[in-house]
C-alpha positions as CSV (number, residue, x, y, z in Angstrom):
1,M,0.0,0.0,0.0
2,A,1.2,3.4,-0.9
3,E,1.6,5.8,2.1
4,L,2.4,9.5,2.4
5,S,5.1,10.6,4.9
6,V,4.1,13.8,6.5
7,P,6.7,15.6,8.7
8,A,5.9,15.6,12.4
9,G,4.3,18.8,13.6
10,T,2.8,19.7,10.2
11,K,-0.9,20.8,10.1
12,N,-1.4,19.4,6.6
13,L,-4.3,16.9,6.2
14,V,-3.8,13.5,4.6
15,L,-6.9,12.4,2.8
16,N,-7.9,9.3,0.8
17,M,-9.7,10.0,-2.4
18,G,-11.0,6.7,-3.7
19,P,-10.7,3.9,-4.4
20,Q,-14.5,4.1,-4.8
21,H,-14.8,7.7,-5.7
22,P,-16.7,8.1,-9.0
23,S,-14.5,10.9,-10.3
24,T,-11.4,8.7,-10.3
25,H,-12.9,6.9,-13.3
26,G,-12.1,3.4,-12.0
27,V,-10.9,1.8,-8.8
28,L,-8.1,4.3,-8.2
29,R,-6.9,5.5,-4.8
30,L,-5.2,8.9,-4.5
31,L,-3.4,9.8,-1.3
32,L,-3.7,13.6,-1.0
33,E,-1.7,15.9,1.3
34,L,-3.7,19.1,1.7
35,D,-2.9,22.5,3.0
36,G,-6.5,23.7,3.5
37,E,-8.0,22.9,0.1
38,T,-4.7,23.2,-1.8
39,I,-3.1,20.0,-2.9
40,V,0.5,19.8,-1.6
41,S,1.1,16.3,-3.1
42,A,-1.0,13.6,-4.7
43,K,0.2,10.0,-4.9
44,P,-1.7,7.4,-7.0
45,D,-2.2,4.0,-5.5
46,I,-3.1,1.4,-8.1
47,G,-3.6,-2.4,-8.2
48,Y,-7.2,-2.7,-6.9
49,L,-8.4,-3.9,-10.3
50,H,-5.5,-6.3,-11.1
51,T,-6.7,-9.0,-13.6
52,G,-3.5,-10.8,-14.4
53,I,-4.4,-10.7,-18.1
54,E,-0.7,-10.6,-19.3
55,K,0.1,-13.8,-17.4
56,T,-3.1,-15.5,-18.5
57,C,-2.1,-15.1,-22.1
58,E,0.7,-17.5,-21.6
59,D,-1.8,-20.2,-20.8
60,K,-3.9,-19.6,-23.9
61,T,-3.3,-20.2,-27.6
62,Y,-2.6,-17.2,-29.8
63,H,-6.2,-17.4,-31.0
64,Q,-7.8,-17.6,-27.5
65,A,-5.8,-14.7,-26.2
66,I,-7.7,-12.3,-28.4
67,T,-10.7,-12.4,-26.0
68,L,-8.4,-11.3,-23.2
69,T,-7.3,-8.1,-25.1
70,D,-11.0,-6.9,-25.1
71,R,-10.9,-6.5,-21.4
72,I,-7.7,-4.4,-21.1
73,D,-9.3,-1.2,-22.3
74,Y,-13.0,-1.9,-22.2
75,L,-13.8,1.5,-23.8
76,C,-12.0,0.6,-27.0
77,P,-11.7,-3.3,-27.2
78,L,-11.3,-3.3,-31.0
79,T,-8.1,-1.2,-30.6
80,N,-6.6,-3.8,-28.3
81,N,-7.7,-6.6,-30.6
82,L,-5.9,-4.8,-33.5
83,C,-2.7,-4.2,-31.6
84,Y,-2.4,-7.8,-30.5
85,V,-3.2,-9.4,-33.9
86,L,-0.8,-7.0,-35.7
87,A,1.9,-8.2,-33.3
88,V,1.1,-11.9,-34.0
89,E,0.8,-11.3,-37.8
90,K,4.3,-9.6,-37.7
91,L,5.7,-12.8,-36.1
92,L,4.0,-14.9,-38.7
93,G,4.9,-12.6,-41.6
94,L,1.2,-12.5,-42.5
95,E,-0.6,-9.6,-44.1
96,P,-4.4,-9.3,-44.2
97,P,-6.1,-8.5,-47.5
98,P,-6.9,-4.8,-48.3
99,R,-10.6,-5.1,-47.4
100,A,-9.8,-6.5,-43.9
101,Q,-7.3,-3.7,-43.3
102,N,-9.7,-1.0,-44.4
103,T,-12.5,-2.4,-42.2
104,R,-10.1,-2.5,-39.3
105,V,-9.3,1.2,-39.7
106,L,-13.0,2.1,-40.0
107,L,-14.0,0.2,-36.9
108,N,-11.0,1.5,-34.9
109,E,-12.0,5.1,-35.7
110,L,-15.5,4.4,-34.6
111,S,-14.0,3.0,-31.4
112,R,-12.1,6.2,-31.0
113,I,-15.3,8.2,-31.4
114,A,-17.1,6.0,-28.9
115,S,-14.3,6.3,-26.4
116,H,-14.0,10.0,-26.7
117,L,-17.8,10.3,-26.2
118,V,-17.5,8.5,-22.9
119,W,-14.6,10.8,-22.0
120,L,-16.5,13.9,-23.0
121,G,-19.7,12.9,-21.2
122,T,-18.1,11.8,-18.0
123,H,-15.6,14.7,-18.0
124,A,-18.4,17.2,-18.4
125,I,-20.6,15.7,-15.7
126,D,-17.6,15.6,-13.3
127,I,-17.4,19.4,-13.6
128,G,-21.1,19.9,-13.5
129,A,-22.4,19.9,-17.1
130,M,-25.0,17.1,-17.0
131,S,-26.7,17.6,-20.4
132,V,-23.5,16.8,-22.4
133,F,-23.3,13.4,-20.7
134,L,-26.8,12.5,-21.9
135,Y,-26.1,13.7,-25.4
136,C,-22.8,11.8,-25.8
137,F,-24.2,8.5,-24.6
138,H,-27.1,8.8,-27.1
139,E,-24.6,8.9,-30.0
140,R,-22.3,6.2,-28.5
141,E,-25.3,3.9,-28.3
142,E,-25.6,4.0,-32.1
143,I,-21.9,3.0,-32.5
144,L,-22.3,0.1,-30.1
145,K,-25.2,-1.1,-32.2
146,I,-22.9,-1.0,-35.3
147,F,-20.4,-3.1,-33.4
148,E,-23.2,-5.6,-32.5
149,L,-24.2,-5.7,-36.1
150,V,-20.8,-6.8,-37.4
151,S,-19.7,-8.9,-34.4
152,G,-22.7,-10.0,-32.4
153,Q,-21.4,-8.1,-29.3
154,R,-21.7,-4.5,-28.2
155,M,-18.4,-4.2,-26.4
156,M,-16.2,-7.3,-26.1
157,T,-16.3,-7.9,-29.8
158,S,-13.1,-10.1,-30.4
159,Y,-13.8,-9.2,-34.1
160,F,-10.3,-8.8,-35.4
161,R,-8.5,-12.2,-35.9
162,V,-5.0,-13.1,-36.9
163,G,-5.1,-12.7,-40.7
164,G,-8.3,-10.7,-41.0
165,L,-11.8,-10.5,-39.5
166,A,-13.9,-13.0,-37.7
167,L,-17.0,-12.6,-39.8
168,E,-18.2,-11.2,-43.1
169,P,-19.7,-7.7,-42.4
170,P,-23.4,-7.8,-43.2
171,P,-24.8,-5.9,-46.2
172,E,-26.3,-3.2,-44.0
173,F,-23.0,-2.4,-42.3
174,L,-21.8,0.4,-44.6
175,P,-25.2,2.0,-45.0
176,R,-25.6,2.0,-41.2
177,V,-22.2,3.7,-40.9
178,R,-23.0,6.3,-43.6
179,H,-26.3,7.1,-41.8
180,F,-24.4,7.7,-38.5
181,M,-21.8,9.9,-40.2
182,S,-24.6,11.9,-41.9
183,Y,-25.8,13.4,-38.6
184,F,-22.9,12.9,-36.1
185,P,-20.9,16.0,-37.2
186,E,-23.9,18.2,-36.4
187,R,-24.3,16.6,-33.0
188,L,-20.6,17.2,-32.4
189,R,-20.9,20.9,-33.2
190,E,-23.8,20.9,-30.7
191,Y,-21.5,19.6,-28.0
192,E,-19.0,22.3,-28.8
193,S,-21.7,25.0,-28.6
194,L,-22.5,23.8,-25.1
195,L,-18.9,23.8,-23.8
196,T,-16.2,25.4,-25.8
197,R,-17.2,29.1,-25.3
198,N,-19.1,28.4,-22.1
199,P,-17.7,30.9,-19.5
200,I,-18.2,28.4,-16.6
201,W,-16.5,25.6,-18.5
202,K,-13.6,27.9,-19.4
203,R,-13.1,29.1,-15.9
204,R,-13.0,25.5,-14.7
205,T,-10.5,24.3,-17.3
206,I,-8.3,27.2,-18.7
207,G,-5.0,27.4,-16.7
208,V,-5.9,24.4,-14.6
209,G,-3.8,21.2,-14.4
210,I,-0.9,22.5,-16.6
211,L,1.3,19.7,-17.9
212,T,4.4,21.3,-19.6
213,K,6.0,19.7,-22.6
214,D,9.2,18.8,-20.7
215,V,7.2,17.0,-17.9
216,A,5.1,15.2,-20.4
217,L,8.2,13.9,-22.1
218,D,9.7,12.9,-18.7
219,F,6.7,10.8,-17.9
220,A,6.4,9.3,-21.4
221,A,2.9,10.7,-21.8
222,T,1.3,10.1,-25.1
223,G,-2.0,10.6,-27.0
224,P,-4.2,13.7,-26.4
225,T,-2.5,14.2,-23.0
226,A,0.8,14.8,-24.7
227,R,-0.6,16.6,-27.7
228,G,-2.3,19.1,-25.4
229,S,1.2,20.0,-24.2
230,G,2.6,20.6,-27.7
231,I,4.0,17.2,-28.5
232,D,3.2,16.6,-32.2
233,Y,3.2,12.8,-32.2
234,D,0.6,10.4,-33.5
235,I,1.5,6.8,-34.4
236,R,-1.1,6.6,-37.1
237,R,0.8,9.3,-39.0
238,D,4.4,8.8,-37.8
239,H,4.5,5.0,-37.9
240,P,1.5,3.9,-40.0
241,Y,-0.1,0.5,-39.5
242,S,-3.1,-1.3,-41.1
243,G,-3.1,1.0,-44.1
244,Y,-3.3,4.4,-42.2
245,E,-0.7,5.7,-44.6
246,N,-3.5,5.8,-47.2
247,F,-5.8,8.1,-45.3
248,Q,-5.8,11.9,-45.1
249,F,-6.1,13.4,-41.6
250,E,-4.6,16.0,-39.4
251,V,-3.1,15.6,-35.9
252,P,-4.5,18.3,-33.6
253,V,-2.0,19.9,-31.2
254,E,-2.4,22.5,-28.5
255,T,0.4,24.1,-26.5
256,A,-1.0,25.5,-23.3
257,G,-0.9,22.1,-21.6
258,D,-4.0,22.7,-19.4
259,V,-7.3,20.9,-19.0
260,Y,-8.9,23.1,-21.7
261,S,-6.1,22.2,-24.2
262,R,-6.6,18.5,-23.7
263,Y,-10.3,19.1,-24.2
264,L,-9.7,21.0,-27.5
265,V,-7.4,18.2,-28.8
266,R,-10.0,15.5,-28.2
267,I,-12.8,17.5,-29.8
268,A,-10.6,18.1,-32.9
269,E,-9.7,14.4,-32.9
270,L,-13.4,13.5,-33.1
271,H,-13.7,15.6,-36.3
272,Q,-10.6,13.9,-37.7
273,S,-12.0,10.4,-36.9
274,V,-15.2,11.4,-38.8
275,R,-13.0,12.3,-41.7
276,I,-11.2,8.9,-41.6
277,V,-14.4,6.9,-41.3
278,N,-15.9,8.6,-44.3
279,Q,-12.8,7.9,-46.4
280,A,-12.8,4.2,-45.3
281,V,-16.5,3.9,-46.3
282,E,-16.0,5.4,-49.7
283,R,-12.9,3.4,-50.6
284,M,-14.0,0.0,-49.2
285,P,-12.5,-2.5,-51.6
286,D,-14.0,-5.8,-52.7
287,G,-12.4,-9.1,-51.9
288,P,-11.8,-11.5,-49.0
289,I,-11.7,-10.6,-45.4
290,R,-9.1,-13.2,-44.4
291,A,-5.6,-14.0,-45.6
292,K,-4.9,-17.3,-47.2
293,A,-3.0,-19.1,-44.5
294,P,-4.3,-22.7,-43.9
295,G,-3.6,-23.9,-40.4
296,V,-3.5,-20.3,-39.0
297,V,-6.6,-18.5,-40.4
298,M,-10.0,-19.9,-39.8
299,P,-11.7,-21.4,-42.9
300,V,-14.8,-19.8,-44.3
301,R,-17.8,-20.9,-42.2
302,E,-19.9,-22.0,-45.2
303,K,-17.1,-24.3,-46.4
304,M,-17.1,-26.1,-43.0
305,K,-20.6,-27.3,-43.8
306,T,-19.6,-29.0,-47.0
307,E,-15.9,-29.7,-46.9
308,M,-14.4,-32.1,-44.4
309,E,-10.9,-30.6,-44.8
310,S,-12.2,-27.1,-43.7
311,L,-14.0,-28.6,-40.7
312,I,-10.9,-30.5,-39.6
313,Q,-8.8,-27.3,-40.1
314,H,-11.2,-25.3,-37.9
315,F,-11.2,-28.0,-35.3
316,K,-7.4,-28.1,-35.0
317,I,-7.0,-24.3,-34.8
318,V,-9.7,-24.1,-32.1
319,T,-8.5,-27.0,-30.0
320,E,-4.7,-27.0,-30.6
321,G,-3.9,-23.5,-31.9
322,F,-1.2,-22.7,-34.4
323,R,2.5,-22.6,-34.0
324,V,4.3,-19.2,-34.4
325,P,8.0,-19.0,-35.4
326,P,10.3,-18.2,-32.5
327,G,11.0,-14.4,-32.1
328,E,9.8,-11.3,-30.4
329,V,8.0,-8.2,-31.7
330,Y,6.7,-4.9,-30.3
331,Q,3.7,-3.4,-32.1
332,A,2.4,0.0,-31.2
333,I,-0.8,1.7,-32.3
334,E,-2.6,5.0,-31.4
335,S,-5.4,4.2,-29.0
336,P,-7.8,6.9,-27.8
337,R,-5.5,7.4,-24.8
338,G,-2.1,7.3,-26.5
339,E,0.5,4.7,-27.4
340,M,-0.8,1.2,-26.8
341,G,1.9,-1.4,-27.4
342,Y,2.0,-5.2,-27.3
343,Y,5.3,-6.9,-26.8
344,V,4.9,-10.6,-27.8
345,V,7.5,-13.3,-27.4
346,S,7.2,-16.7,-29.2
347,D,9.1,-19.8,-28.3
348,G,7.8,-21.7,-31.4
349,T,4.8,-23.3,-29.6
350,A,1.1,-22.5,-30.0
351,H,1.1,-20.4,-26.8
352,P,2.7,-17.0,-26.3
353,Y,5.8,-17.3,-24.2
354,R,5.3,-13.7,-23.0
355,V,2.8,-10.9,-23.6
356,K,3.6,-7.5,-22.2
357,V,1.3,-4.5,-22.7
358,R,2.5,-0.9,-22.8
359,S,-0.6,1.0,-21.7
360,P,-0.9,4.7,-22.2
361,S,-3.0,5.3,-19.1
362,F,-0.3,3.9,-16.9
363,S,2.2,6.5,-18.1
364,N,-0.3,9.4,-18.3
365,L,-1.5,8.7,-14.7
366,H,2.0,9.1,-13.3
367,A,2.1,12.7,-14.6
368,L,-1.0,13.5,-12.5
369,P,0.9,14.5,-9.3
370,R,2.8,17.1,-11.3
371,I,-0.5,18.3,-12.9
372,A,-2.4,18.5,-9.6
373,E,0.1,20.0,-7.2
374,G,-0.8,23.5,-6.1
375,R,-4.4,23.3,-7.3
376,L,-7.6,23.0,-5.3
377,V,-9.2,19.7,-4.6
378,S,-12.1,20.7,-6.9
379,D,-9.6,21.1,-9.7
380,L,-8.3,17.6,-9.2
381,I,-11.5,16.3,-10.6
382,A,-11.0,18.2,-13.8
383,C,-7.3,17.1,-13.9
384,I,-8.2,13.4,-13.7
385,G,-10.9,13.7,-16.3
386,S,-8.6,15.5,-18.7
387,I,-6.1,12.6,-18.9
388,D,-8.9,10.1,-19.6
389,I,-7.5,7.1,-17.7
390,V,-8.9,3.5,-17.8
391,L,-8.0,1.5,-14.8
392,G,-8.5,-1.8,-16.6
393,E,-5.4,-1.1,-18.7
394,I,-3.4,0.3,-15.8
395,D,-4.0,-2.8,-13.5
396,R,-3.8,-5.4,-16.2
């Protein structure tokens, strides 16, 4: 257990915030040393949500471990699916067909929108703007329905598989996405009209929780948390994966480093995700959704009903898994919270020898004490919301 050491004779108050406080956005405990209502120091205490997912992967086949990745960041499970399968595909030297890659980009940007909507709604309600929460979750619901349409699940989709996709997207998939994109930009502008120039919102966020560029670099902060401090870095652009090099988009950057800057970055990212989704829909190619790799990639389900070879292949992959050549890889992608990376080690068997996750929330959280020191306790709520942590990926 983390503890604060307060010098004898001091009149400062040591206060527990969490681990059940709703504004910590998960099971997070903060040990606060307060001088009145001013934060002298804030120390995160994590581990209350430990799942052991990384260790559990060693007991699963490469195929089975996909379902574990959904649970690491439960607000963008498809993002974790993608990062893991890209790492395994790199070990196998396997490249999915263009249609699978394009669909992966489309669904990942929808995941980014859905995740940012949860952030915006909860961040706003933490500070006192309740209406925005209701509006954001209304739009997120439509995205979850799209996920359910293609995968059968609203959240824990496990839809990306090694070599491609789990299922053929239904015919109504693209029309449903087009319909959502036809009205979502207007809803997004409505959110902005409620907050961006709102004098109360600005007083609660401008100049609050400043994270300087140097401190952000010291703590290896990434994603909107870093871009709000002037760090112009986005893996989708700087180290493209899954075909992102074929898409046109901008990387929003702000320099003030405060809560308001991090808000502006994520709002701008929502607009850019809309732009990417529209490109993915319009350029969706024809063709297969799985690579041709017998023994690794699941056969087409229809063939299993008529071809004994396909049925046997499916049975062997599900029960025994597939062997991956010995080696090690690190694959990083841009999650809604920053650099999500999977380090996967293979010893030549059908089970990963090691899976280590580099989660952005873990690094971003450790910058929180520097952000919060010297601010009021009420400002701490805004600071936590502005870095958009998910405790599932911190305590994995």
